[in-house]
N, C-alpha and C positions, 0 to 999 in steps of 0.2 A: 468539229464533230460532224460526221456524216449523218444523213437522215436516218438510216437504218440503225445506227448506233444510238441515236437519241430515242428512237422507237423502242429499242431493246431495253434501255434503262426505264423508260416509262411503263412498259409492260411489266417489268420486274417490280416496280413500285406499286402499280395498280393491283397486281396479283398478290402482293406482299411476299413475293419470292425474295425481294431485297428489303431488309428492314434495318433500322438504326437503333442502337441501344448499347448494351454491355453484354458481350457474349464470350464464352470460353470455347475456343476451337479445338478440334481433335489434336492439333499440334501442342495444345496447352497455352497458346498465346491468347491474351485478352484482346478482343476486337470490338471496335465501335460499330461494326456492321456485320450482317450475316446474309448469306445468299443460299437459297434453297430452291432449285429449279423445279422441284416437284409441285410447288405452288402454282406453276403455270399450266398444270394439267387440267385445262378447262377449255371447252369449245370456243370461248371468247378469245383465247390467246394463241392457240396452237398454229393457226395459219400465219399470223404475223411473226411468231417466233421462228417458224421454219424459214420465212422470208429473210429474217435477219441472218440466219446461219448460211443460207444459200447465197445471199449477196456477198457475204464475207468470202465464201468459197470462190465466187466469180472473180473477186478482186485478187485472190491468191493466184488464180490461173494455174492450178495444178491438176494433174491427171492421176487417177487411181483406179484400181481394179476391184476393190472391195471396201465395204464400210463395216466398221466394228464399233459397237456401242457397249462399253463396259457396264455391268450391273452396278447400280440400278438406274440412275438418271440417264445414262447413255442409251438405254434400251429405247425409251420413247423418243429421245432426240434423234437417234439414228433412223428411227421409223418415220418420223415426220419429214426429215430431210430427204429420205429415200422416196417418199410420196411426191415431194416437189420435183426431185430430179427425174422421177418416172414420167413426168409430163413431157419430157424431152425424149430423145432417141436413146438415152443412156440405158444400158442393161447391166446393172451392177448388183451383185448379191450383198445382202446385209446379214450380219450375225451378231450375237451377243453371248455373254457368258452367264452361267449360273454360279451362285456362290458355293454350292456343294455339288460335287461330281455325281452324276447319275449312273447307276450300275445296271439299268435295264432300259428297254426301249432303244432309243438311238444312242444312249450311253454318253459318257464323257461330260465335259463341262461347257461345251460350246453348242448353242442352239442355232441352227441354220447351217448353211454351207461354210466349211472352214475357210477363214480368210486366206487369200492367196495373192501372189503378186505384190503390187504396191497398195498399201492399206491406209485408208483414212480412219483415224480414231476420232470419235465424237463424244464429248463429255460436257459437263456443266461448268466446272471451275478448276483452276490450278491454284493451289496454295503452296505447300511445301514440295509438291511433286511426287509424293510417295505413291499415291494411287495411279498416277500417270506411268510411273516406272513399272508397276505391276502389269498394266495393260501392254506396254511396249515389250516387256520380257515375254509375256504370254504369246504375243504375235510372232516374235522371233523364234520361240520354242517350237512352233509348228511349221517353220520354214518360210514364213511370209516376211515382207519388208515393211515395217512401220514407217511410212513416208511422210505423213503429215498428221498433226493432231490439232483439232479445232475445238475450242471451248467457248462458252458464253462469256465468262469473266476470268481474266487473269488478275489475281490479287497482287501481282508484282512483288511477291515476298522473297526473302532470301531462302535458298534451299539449304543444303548441308554446309554451304560456305557463304562467303559474302556476296556472291553473285546470285542473280535471280534463279528461281526454280526453272523458269522457262529457258534461260541460257544454259543452265546445267544440262537439261534434257537435250537441247540441240547439240551441245558439245559432246555429250556422252554417247548419243545414239545417231547423230548425223541425220536428224529429221527436222522438218519445219514445224514449229509450234506457233499457232496463231489464236487470236481471240477476237470476239466481236467488240468487247470493250475491256478496259483495264482500270486499275485504281486511279491513274492519272486522269482518265476521261471522266470517271465518276466524280472526282474532286472538282473538275472543271464544270460538270453539270450542276452540282449543288451550289457552286459559287455563283452561277448565273440564275438560279431559280430561287426566288424569295421564300418559297415554301420549304426549302431544305437547306437554306444557307447556314442555319444554326449548327449543322453537322460538319461544316467545313473544317473547323479547327481540330476537331477530334480525328477526322480522317487524315489531316496533314500530320498530326502528331504520330498517328499509327504508321504512316508512310516513313516518317523520320526514324522511328524505332525499328521497324521490320522491313522496310522497303529496300529494294536493291536496284 
C-alpha cells in the first residue's frame, strides 16, 4: 500500500466518511461498510484529500482538457483537485452539473464551461456503476470525450454482470477508470491494524458475495 493510499483510508476513518456496521446500499445490497465523502468536508481534511487524488493522477500519467465533477460529491472533489493543479502551469476548466435544469440565467444543467476535449471525471465512489454511466453519457451527449474517471473508493462490486462495474465501464466506453483505494486495499488495511481487525471477516464475506 502506498503512503497516500494509507493516508486516504485514515482520513476517511478519522472523518467518519468510512464507517463499519450494517448498511443497505442504494443497490439494495447489505454492506458491512459505508463510505460518504461529504464527511471529509472539513478544513482539517481537504488539503490531504486533494493530495491523495492528485498523487493518483500523477501515477496515472494521463492528460485531459477539462474536469467534470458530478453532483453532489464530485463538485467539491473537482474543486479541491483543481486548486491543487492550479499551483502548476495547468489551465484547465472545471464544471459540474445541477440535478435540475435551470431555465433562466445561464440556463441548462451544467455550471461552468461546458466540458470539451478529453475529460477527467472526478467522484467519490464506484459501486454498481449506475451514477458513473450517467456522468459518462452526459459528457458524450455534449460532444466531449470521457477519457478517465477517478474516484476515491472502488468497492470492486459486480456491475450488471459477473464482471466488476469498473471493468464494465472500461469495456463499454473505452475510458480509464481508477481509484485511490479499493476493497482489496481496505481489507489489507484492517487486517494489519489491530483497531479494525474485527471487521476483516465481514469485509471478506461481502467481497465473496458481491465482489468481482
